[in-house]
N, C-alpha and C positions, 0 to 999 in steps of 0.2 A: 286116930288112924296115922300112921308115920308119913311123912311129908311126901315121902318117895311112892307111896301108893296113891296119892291124888293128880287125878287127871283132870283135864279140860271137859267141860259139860258135853262136848262132841263125842267124847269118848266112851262117856257113860251113856249116854243115849245110844251110840252103836252098841254096846253091851246088851242094854234092854233090848233093842230091837231083833239081836240075836237070841235071847232067851226068850222073847216073844214067839220068834219064828218056831222055835224048837216045841214051845206049847202048844200052838197051833198046830205044828206036825203031828204030834203024838195025841192031842186030844180034839182037835177039829171041832170044837163045838162053840157056842156064843159063849160059853164061860170061858174059854180059853181065849177067844178073842180081847175080852172084856180083861182078863187077867193080865194079856199083854200090855194094854193101855195103861193098866194101874202100873205095871213094872215101870214101864216109861216114865210115868209122871212122879213115880216116888223115888226114883234114881235123880231125877232132875232137881226134884226139892230137897232131896236130902243132903247132895253134894254141891250145890251151886253157891252157897255161901263159904265153902271150904276149899277154894283153890286159891292158892298163893297167887298175890298180886303179881311177883316176876313170872310166874307160870303163865298167867293170862296175858301178862304184857309181852311175852314172848311170841305167843301164838299170834297175838293180833298182829305184832310187826311183821311176822313172818307170812301171814296172809296179806297184810297192807290193808287190813281193814279200814283203819283211819283215813287213808288216802284214796279210796275209791272216787273216781271222778264223778261230779256231781251231773245230774241229768241236764241237757241243754234248755235254756230256758224257751219260753214261748216267744217267739220273734213277734215283734212289732214293726208297723211300716210307717213312716211318715212321707208326706208328700212336700217337698221343698220346690217352691214355685219360685223361679228367678226370672223377674222382668228384666228383658233386654232393653237397656236404654237406647232410645231413637233420638232423631234430631230434635223432635219437639220437646225432650226432657231435658234438654242441655239448658242450663239457667244463664239467663241475662242480668246478671247482677248490677245494682244501682250503687255506686259508691257515695258516702257522704263526704262531697267536696264542695263546701260553701266557696263563692266567690269573696276575694279580699273585701269588696266593698260591703259584701253583708257582714263579715266579721266586726265591721268597725260601728255597723248600725246600732241604734238603741230603739227597742221597741217601746212605743208608748204604753203607760199603764192604764189599767182600765178604770173608767169612770166611778167614783165613790157616790157621786151626786149628779143627778142629769141635768147639764148645762146647754142642753139642747136651745132652748129660746134665747137666751142671754148670749150664746156663741154666736147664733144667726143674726141678732142685733148688732153686736159688735161688727161682724164681719160686713155687713151691710150698711156701714157707715157712708153717708154719701159725701161729695167730694167739698160741699159746701160746710159740712162740719168739721173737716179736717185741716181747716185754714188756721187756725189757732188752738193753743191749749185749752181756753176758755170754752171755745165752741165744739171743741172735742170732749169735752168733761162733760158739758151739758146734754150732750148727744148719746153717750155711751150711759150717762144716769138715767136718762128719760125711760130705759129700758129696764131697769134694775128694780127689785123689790125688798133687797135685804142688803145687808154690808157684804156677805159674800158674794152676792150676784154683783154688787159695784165691782170688786176687788177682780172678779173673774173677767167682767166687761173690758178692764184695763188690761188684763194678762192676755186675754184672747187677741185683742186689736194689736198689742204691740208685737206680740210673737207672729201675727201675720203681716205685718206691715213695715217693721222693722228688720233689715238684714245686718247681719255680723260683717264688721269692717275687718276682713281677714289682713288683709294688705297691711293697715295701721297696727294689727296686734303683733305680726311678725316682725315689723319695723320698730318697734318699741316706741309706738307713737300712741298718746292717750287718745286721738282721735278727737271727734266732737263730743264736748262735755255739757253744754248746755241743753235743756230739754227744747226750748226753741230750735237750736240747731238741729239737733236730733228728729225733730218733727218734719223739717224743712226738707233735710237730705235723705232721710229715711234710711240712715245706717249708723252706726255705731259699735263701740266695745263694751265691754260689761258697766262702766261707770256711767255711759250715756244712756244705757237700757235702765240701769236702776233710779236715775234721777228722773227719767221721762215717766216712770212708774209712780215716782215720789211727787211729782208735779201735780199728774192727774188724779192720783188718789185726794190729795190736799184739798183740791177744787171740787171734790165729790163728797166732802165730809168724812175722811177717813184719815185715821191718825196712822202715820208710817214712819218708818226710819229708814236711812241706807246703812246697810250692814257691810262693813271690809272686812276681809279676812283671808284665809289660806283657801285654796280649792285643789282637789284631785282633777287637773284638766287635763288639757292635750299635751302639754310640754312637762306636767310633774312625773316623778319615778315614783315608781312602788314604794313604800317604805321610807321616802325621804320627805322632808317638810320644807317648801319653799320658803322664798319671802311672801308678803301679802301680795297676792295675785288676782282679786275676784272682788267683787260688788254684788250684793244681792238685796234683799228687801226683808223687813219683818212689818206687818200691817195688821193692825187690829181691826178683827171681825167680829161682830156680835159680842162685844166685850172679851175678847180672849185673842191675844198675840199670836199670829200665825207666820209662817215663812214662805217667801215665794223668790222664785229666780228666773225672771222673764227672758233673761240671755240663754241659759240652756233650754229654757221652754221654746226657743225658736228653732232649734236647729244643732247642726254640732260641724266640726269641721271633719273633712275625711282625710285619708292616709296622704292626699298629696296637698293637704292644707288648704283646700277648697270649703268654702261654706255651703252647707248642703241644708236648706230651709226643709224642716221636719218638726213639725207640733207636737210636744210632748206634754201632756198634762200633768206628768209626775211632780214637776216643781212649781205646781199650784197648791198652795196649803200643804204641804209636804209633811207629814208627822215626824216631830223633832229627832227622834229614835232613828229614823231613815235619812234626813237629811242631814245629821252630823257625819254620816259615813264619807261624804264629799264635800262638805263644806264645816270650816272651822273659823269662828268668828275671831277678832282680836278681842271685843270686850264678850267674857265667857257667858255674860247674861243671855246674851241672845243665842245661845243654845237652847234656851226653851225647855232644858230637861230637868227633871227632879234632882239628878245628881250629875254635877259637870264631869267632863273627862278632861284629861291633860292633852298637850298638844302632842307629845309622845305617844299616848294611847291612840290620838287620831293617824298619826303618821304609820303606825304599825299595824294598823286595821287594813284586811284585805280591801281591794278595790271591787265594789259592789256597784253594779249599773242598776238604773231603774228596771230593766227587765228582770232583775235579780229578785225583786219586790213583786213584780208583775207575776211570774210564773211561782210565785209563793215557794221560793228555795229557802233552804236554812243551812248555815254551816256546822257541819257535823263532827269532822275529826281536828281543823286547824283553824284557829280564830287570830293568827299573826299574819302581817303582809309578806313579813322576810321569814323564809324557811331554809333550816338547815339540812342536808342531806348527803348521803353517801353516792350511790351510782345510781339510786331511784327513790321514788316517793309515791305513795298511796294516799290519795285526798278523797274524802266523803262528803258529799251534800245530800242531805234531806232532800228528795223529791217527789212532789204529787205523782198519782200514777199516770195523768195526762200529759206529761212533760218528758220530754227525752233530751240527752245531753251530749255533748262533743267536747273534745278539747285539742290544743294543739302547743306545742312549746315554741318558743322565739328567743332569739340569741342576737343582742344588738339590733335590734330593730328588724330583724330579717326571721321571719317563719321558716322552723325547720320540718323535715320531712313528718307526715301524718303517723307514719309507722313506730314513731317513738313514744306515742302515746296511745292507752287502752282504756277505753271507756265502757262499762257495762253496769246495768242494774242489779243490785243484791237486796232483795226485800224493798223497803220504803227508801233505800239511800243508793245513789250512783256513785259506784267506785271509779276514780279515774289515777290509772297508773302511768307515771312518765319515767321513762330511762334516760339517762343523760350520756350522750357520745363522748363527753370527757369532761375532767375537771373544769368548772367555772361558774358562771351566774345567768340564770336563765328566767324567762318570764313564763309562767304557767297560765295561758289563756283559757277560760271556759265558755261554752256557749250553750243555748238552749233554746227550744222551740214545743210547741204545742204538738202532741204525738197526731199523726195522720193530716195534719195543715201542712199544703204544699210552701213551699217556701225556701228562705234562708233562716240560719242560725245566728239571732242578735247576741252579742257580747253579754256574758252576765258577770263574770268574775274574773280577778287576776291576781296571781301571788307571785313574789320574786323567791327565787330558789338558788340557794349556794350549794353548789354540789362538789363535793371532795373528791370524787371518782366517776369515771364511765368508762364504756367501751364502744368504740365505734363500729364493732361488729354485730350488735345487739338489736334486734328488730322483734317489734310486735305484728301478729297477723294482721293483715289489711282488713278492715270491716267495711261491710255493706250497709246501705240502708235499712234492708230487713233485719239486720242484727239488733239493732236499738228498737225497731217498730215492735217487734216480737218479745222483747224483754229477753232475748237470749243470755246465756252466762256460758263463757267457756272456761271450763275445769281444768282441762289438759289437754294438750300443751300450749301454754301461752308464749311460748317462744316462736317467733315465726318466720325462722330459717332453719330447716330440718335437714337432717342427713338423707341423701336418698338409699334406696335399698336397704333401709335399717327398719325393724319394726317398732311401731310407737301405737301406745293405746291412747284413742281420742275418747274425751269425755266432754259433752256439751249438753246444756239444759236448754229447752225450746218450748216453753209450754203450749204454744199455739199449733204445733207442727203435729202433721200426719204422719209423716216419713222424713227422716235425713240421711243424706248418701255422703259419702266421699267421694268425689268425682276426679279421678288422677288419669287426665287423659281420656282414654275409652274405658278405661276401668272403673266400674262404680262399685263400691264397698257399701252395701246398705247396714246401717248402725241397728244393733240391736236396743229395743227400748225398755225402760223400766221407770212406769211414771211419767214425768217430763224429762228425763234423762236420758240420752242415747250414747251408747258406748261401741266402740270397735277396736279391733287391733290388726294393724295394716301395714306393710311397707310401702314408699312411695318410690314412684319411677319417673316422674314428670318435674320439669321445672318449676311449674305452678299447679297447686292443687288445691281445690274447693269444697268447703264443706257448705251444703246447699240442703234446703229444706221444702217438703212439699206441705203447702198451707190451705190450698183450696181444694176441697173433696170433689171438685166437679172439672178440675184440671189436672193434668198429668204433669205440669210445668213446676221445676225445682227453682226457687228464688236463693240467690247467693247470699250467705252469712258471713262466711270469712274465707282468706285465701292464705293459705302458705307459700313461700317459695322453699325450694331444695338445692341442696349443694351435693355434687359427687362425692 
């Protein structure tokens, strides 16, 4: 059949209908009607595959068959409940701001062995027993059942009854040196403490040695090795040499240079691998280590306090005392689940603004980020305490950082106590100063939160939750904006996590 005689299906169907009507008009029978249907079907099946593609496309385009509008979808409805914030929803955040005295405090380490009985015996020494070295040694020895308890009785009595002579220390005076003078006057510097311990130990049958060496003490700088500046003791108990520092066990010097009496059990029979962190003997055999370390290694190890070991912390990223950085540094510390940390920067013995550091837990490590306001030398000071325990954060570690650059305009968001207590993690933005009326996407992880909101004056933006992570995109309009979380299902109160500052 020539192409010109090929027409679209609808034309053939129209011809079939016409033929069928003629048949019905003349025959008007059931046979005629059946013949009509047969003609229509025959014409369709005969010619449907013989229509040229060009003709079919032309007809479809003319009728716009392909672009007919789809039927509208069945509508669905969602009820969006917007909780209008009221006064009781406004968070009253508690910032982590330890007092300056707290930052210098060294918390005692837990007792590995209970010494309750022998400690009480030493602390209850009568005046008559304290009149001479012989009578005091006899009294202390009477309550001891082993070499360990003998050494402990001496340690506990000295740390309780002898004050550190801060005036002599700062004057460069050795103070009272003989055990008899120290017992009579009840004050000394380190050599007086160590010689009194030695004198009592010998009278109680213990073999002991005074050890002279270097210490990372009150006046030493991180990463530097001073001249010989300290004295402590090695004592043999139950056939094994152990290390003791009765001076540091009695207390510490505060920031004003005043002696603060504070018993610290950490320096009684301290494990050598911990003792070497802040004590380096002139005679290396008194390190009591399987493999001795050099003075340079000692000087270039971070400053770790007894509280560092108390809280079972461990260095994760940096193991040197002096670090180099550009304009920022990230230090990580392995941290048990029950411990939270904070950090500050100091320069020339002056603590800088807290918003130059940002601390958050990521898994089993704590990440400490510090940003430097300018090139220079800084001290990064780390603090820790048990989660949920009221009180201050003892100092745990310190680094000296030589920064090659910095910016005076950069700040981190302010952190509130709830941020650390809930193990929150700020993902974005970590800059604490944001542009007003500029959209930002905020992302924060708060594992224990029921709800998280961005509080911008009277405007509350409730963040979308995906697991423990909350996100929202919004522009800010007020000078201070907080991210707060609802933590208690029985309360509508939102606790502050962090706060941003905005600029026009």
